[in-house]
C-alpha positions as CSV (number, residue, x, y, z in Angstrom):
1,M,23.4,25.7,194.4
2,K,23.2,27.8,197.6
3,S,22.6,24.6,199.6
4,D,26.1,24.0,199.7
5,P,27.8,25.6,202.8
6,D,30.7,26.8,200.3
7,F,28.3,28.9,198.3
8,G,27.1,31.2,201.5
9,P,27.0,34.9,201.5
10,L,30.3,36.8,201.1
11,D,30.5,40.4,203.0
12,V,32.5,42.3,200.6
13,T,32.1,45.0,203.3
14,E,34.0,42.6,206.5
15,F,35.4,40.1,204.4
16,T,37.1,38.1,206.5
17,V,39.8,35.0,206.4
18,G,37.0,32.2,206.2
19,A,34.5,34.1,204.2
20,M,38.5,34.2,201.4
21,L,38.8,30.5,201.9
22,R,35.0,29.3,201.2
23,A,35.0,31.5,198.2
24,G,38.3,30.3,197.2
25,I,37.1,26.9,197.5
26,A,33.5,27.3,195.9
27,I,35.5,29.1,193.4
28,R,38.1,26.6,192.6
29,R,34.8,23.6,192.8
30,M,32.8,25.0,190.0
31,I,35.9,26.0,187.5
32,K,37.3,22.4,188.1
33,G,35.8,20.6,184.6
34,C,35.4,24.0,182.3
35,E,36.6,23.4,178.9
36,S,37.2,27.3,178.3
37,L,38.0,29.9,179.4
38,E,35.0,31.8,179.1
39,A,32.7,29.2,180.7
40,A,35.0,29.5,183.7
41,A,34.8,33.5,183.5
42,E,30.8,33.3,183.7
43,M,30.8,30.4,186.7
44,V,33.2,33.2,188.5
45,V,31.4,36.4,187.7
46,R,28.3,34.8,188.5
47,Y,29.1,33.9,191.8
48,L,30.9,36.6,192.9
49,Y,27.9,38.6,191.6
50,E,25.2,36.2,193.8
51,H,27.0,35.7,197.0
52,C,28.8,39.1,197.7
53,V,26.6,41.2,200.0
54,G,26.4,44.3,202.1
55,A,27.0,44.4,206.3
56,R,23.4,42.5,207.0
57,G,23.3,40.2,204.9
58,S,20.4,42.0,203.2
59,E,21.2,43.6,199.6
60,R,23.8,41.9,196.7
61,A,26.6,44.3,197.3
62,C,27.7,44.4,193.3
63,A,25.5,45.8,190.9
64,L,28.3,44.9,188.3
65,V,30.7,42.0,188.1
66,R,33.2,41.3,184.6
67,F,36.0,39.4,183.9
68,Y,38.5,40.2,181.1
69,K,41.5,39.0,179.5
70,T,43.9,40.7,177.3
71,H,44.1,38.4,173.9
72,P,45.5,39.5,170.6
73,Y,43.4,41.4,168.1
74,G,44.0,38.4,165.1
75,G,42.5,36.0,167.4
76,L,40.0,37.7,168.0
77,E,36.2,36.6,166.2
78,P,35.4,38.5,163.2
79,E,32.9,40.6,165.5
80,L,35.2,41.6,168.4
81,Q,37.7,42.6,165.2
82,R,35.2,44.5,164.3
83,F,34.4,46.5,167.6
84,A,38.0,46.7,168.5
85,A,39.0,48.4,164.8
86,D,36.7,50.5,165.3
87,R,37.8,51.7,168.5
88,L,41.0,52.1,167.1
89,G,39.7,54.2,163.9
90,T,41.9,51.6,161.8
91,A,40.0,49.1,159.2
92,T,43.1,46.9,159.7
93,P,44.9,46.5,163.0
94,R,48.2,44.3,163.7
95,D,46.9,41.5,164.7
96,D,49.4,41.8,167.6
97,V,48.1,44.3,168.8
98,R,46.4,43.2,172.4
99,C,43.0,43.7,173.6
100,L,41.8,43.7,176.9
101,T,38.5,41.6,175.3
102,L,35.2,40.2,177.9
103,L,34.9,36.9,178.7
104,A,31.9,37.0,181.1
105,S,29.4,39.8,182.4
106,A,26.9,39.9,185.2
107,G,25.1,42.6,186.3
108,D,21.6,44.0,187.4
109,E,20.2,44.9,183.8
110,A,19.8,42.4,181.4
111,A,22.1,43.3,178.9
112,W,24.9,43.1,181.3
113,N,24.7,39.3,181.5
114,S,26.6,38.7,178.6
115,R,29.7,39.2,176.9
116,H,27.7,39.5,173.9
117,T,24.9,42.4,174.6
118,S,27.7,44.7,176.4
119,Q,27.4,48.1,174.6
120,A,30.9,49.9,175.2
121,H,33.0,47.8,176.7
122,R,33.3,44.3,174.9
123,V,36.8,45.0,173.9
124,I,39.4,47.4,174.4
125,P,42.8,47.9,172.6
126,L,46.0,48.5,173.6
127,P,48.3,49.3,171.0
128,S,50.3,51.4,172.8
129,A,51.7,51.6,176.5
130,E,51.0,55.5,175.6
131,S,47.6,54.5,174.6
132,V,47.1,52.5,177.8
133,R,48.4,55.9,180.2
134,S,45.6,57.8,178.5
135,V,42.9,55.2,179.8
136,P,42.9,56.2,183.7
137,M,40.8,52.6,185.2
138,V,42.9,50.5,182.3
139,A,46.5,51.7,183.1
140,R,45.3,52.1,187.5
141,L,44.3,48.2,187.4
142,I,47.8,46.7,184.9
143,E,49.8,48.7,187.5
144,E,47.2,47.5,190.8
145,L,47.8,44.1,190.1
146,G,52.0,44.7,189.6
147,L,52.2,44.2,186.0
148,D,54.4,46.2,183.7
149,V,52.3,48.5,181.2
150,E,54.7,47.6,178.2
151,S,55.2,44.6,178.7
152,V,51.2,43.6,179.0
153,V,51.0,45.7,175.7
154,T,53.4,43.7,174.0
155,G,52.1,40.3,174.8
156,A,54.9,39.4,177.5
157,A,53.7,41.0,180.2
158,R,56.3,40.3,183.6
159,P,55.8,41.7,186.8
160,A,56.4,45.6,187.0
161,H,59.6,45.8,189.3
162,P,62.2,43.4,188.6
163,G,62.4,40.3,191.1
164,D,59.1,40.2,192.2
165,T,57.9,36.9,191.9
166,R,54.2,37.7,192.1
167,T,51.9,37.7,188.9
168,Y,48.3,38.3,191.0
169,D,47.4,41.2,192.8
170,V,44.3,43.8,193.4
171,F,43.3,46.5,192.1
172,H,41.0,48.8,194.9
173,V,38.8,52.4,194.2
174,E,37.6,53.1,198.2
175,R,35.4,55.7,196.6
176,A,34.4,54.7,193.5
177,L,32.1,58.4,193.1
178,G,34.3,62.0,191.5
179,S,37.2,59.0,191.1
180,P,39.0,59.9,188.1
181,H,39.9,56.5,187.8
182,I,35.9,55.0,187.6
183,P,34.8,56.0,184.3
184,A,31.4,56.8,183.1
185,Q,30.1,58.8,186.5
186,R,26.8,59.8,185.5
187,E,25.7,57.0,182.9
188,F,27.0,54.7,185.9
189,V,28.3,55.8,188.6
190,E,25.4,57.9,190.2
191,P,23.1,56.0,188.9
192,Y,23.5,52.5,190.2
193,G,25.2,54.3,193.8
194,I,28.5,52.5,193.1
195,Q,30.7,52.9,195.9
196,S,33.6,50.7,195.6
197,V,35.5,49.0,192.9
198,V,37.5,46.1,193.2
199,G,39.6,44.4,190.4
200,F,41.7,41.4,190.9
201,G,43.9,39.0,188.7
202,G,46.8,38.7,187.1
203,L,49.2,36.8,184.9
204,L,47.7,33.5,183.3
205,R,50.4,31.1,181.9
206,S,50.5,32.2,178.3
207,G,51.3,35.8,179.8
208,E,48.7,37.6,178.7
209,M,46.9,39.3,181.7
210,F,43.1,37.9,183.3
211,A,41.0,40.4,185.8
212,V,38.2,40.4,187.3
213,I,36.5,44.0,188.6
214,L,33.4,44.4,191.1
215,F,31.3,47.1,191.1
216,S,30.3,47.9,194.1
217,R,26.8,49.6,196.1
218,V,28.6,49.2,198.8
219,P,31.6,50.3,200.4
220,I,34.5,48.0,200.3
221,P,37.5,49.4,202.7
222,R,41.1,48.3,201.8
223,P,41.4,45.0,204.6
224,S,38.9,43.7,202.8
225,A,40.0,44.6,199.1
226,A,43.6,43.2,200.2
227,R,41.8,39.8,200.4
228,F,40.7,39.2,197.1
229,R,44.5,38.8,196.7
230,T,44.3,35.2,197.6
231,I,40.8,34.5,195.2
232,A,42.7,36.1,192.4
233,L,45.4,33.7,193.0
234,D,42.7,30.6,193.1
235,V,41.5,31.7,190.2
236,R,44.8,31.9,188.3
237,S,45.8,28.4,189.5
238,S,42.4,26.8,188.5
239,L,43.2,28.0,185.2
240,F,46.0,27.2,184.7
241,G,45.3,23.8,182.6
242,L,42.9,26.0,179.8
243,D,44.5,29.0,178.7
244,D,44.7,30.5,175.3
245,A,44.8,27.1,173.5
246,H,40.5,26.9,175.0
247,T,39.6,30.5,175.5
248,W,35.8,30.6,173.7
249,R,33.2,28.1,174.3
250,E,32.7,25.7,171.2
251,D,29.2,25.2,171.8
252,G,28.1,28.7,171.9
253,R,25.4,28.4,174.7
254,E,25.1,30.5,178.0
255,N,25.5,29.6,181.4
256,S,22.8,27.5,182.6
257,L,23.9,29.0,186.1
258,R,22.4,32.5,184.4
259,R,18.9,34.0,184.8
């Protein structure tokens, strides 16, 4: 894979237009032919984890990359339903409760390389706008992607501002250490040296939201983060033919790119 020039390293400290275009081409090529959103998401997180680097290309930039999508509780597999119910503290959540659901993950720890082995963040229920706003990172993620919190919760997401036709954008925390918007400071941010967080995403054809989140050990300045907006469009357009009708892998196999 790395022999293809489109898969060269991506310096996230100075994410140039050229790097942005190469990344977009590479992601579109990899997603093409995927038969499910989960398989496509695995391609995206693995590519970004493997190819994002620091300023001199000497270190892998990301400690963790994750791909989330909102999904109705009633459409989740039983194990994820139990996970969501435990977080909500109720045995029978409504089928239409939206859940921010992990589709794919790639990272430094073995448990971070499968959605099935993630411990605390496999499903984040979003039963109401008030509950979303009580989780600072999720609330800010939705708002910075340019979406309306209330409509995300109902599954009929739309841009937050009337007349805004853009359905994708970027979430950025330039300094993660000490940020109220990035949880698990002592458990994750500090021990893994997380410097910046960038998320990108928007609306799928179904009206559900997707988001890719990069936790970087190197600082990502605002101009570099802003260029991930184009990557959001590349991913969104590549997923157009899949959407909710083909969310989960049917073969149960892990992506062949995973180590």
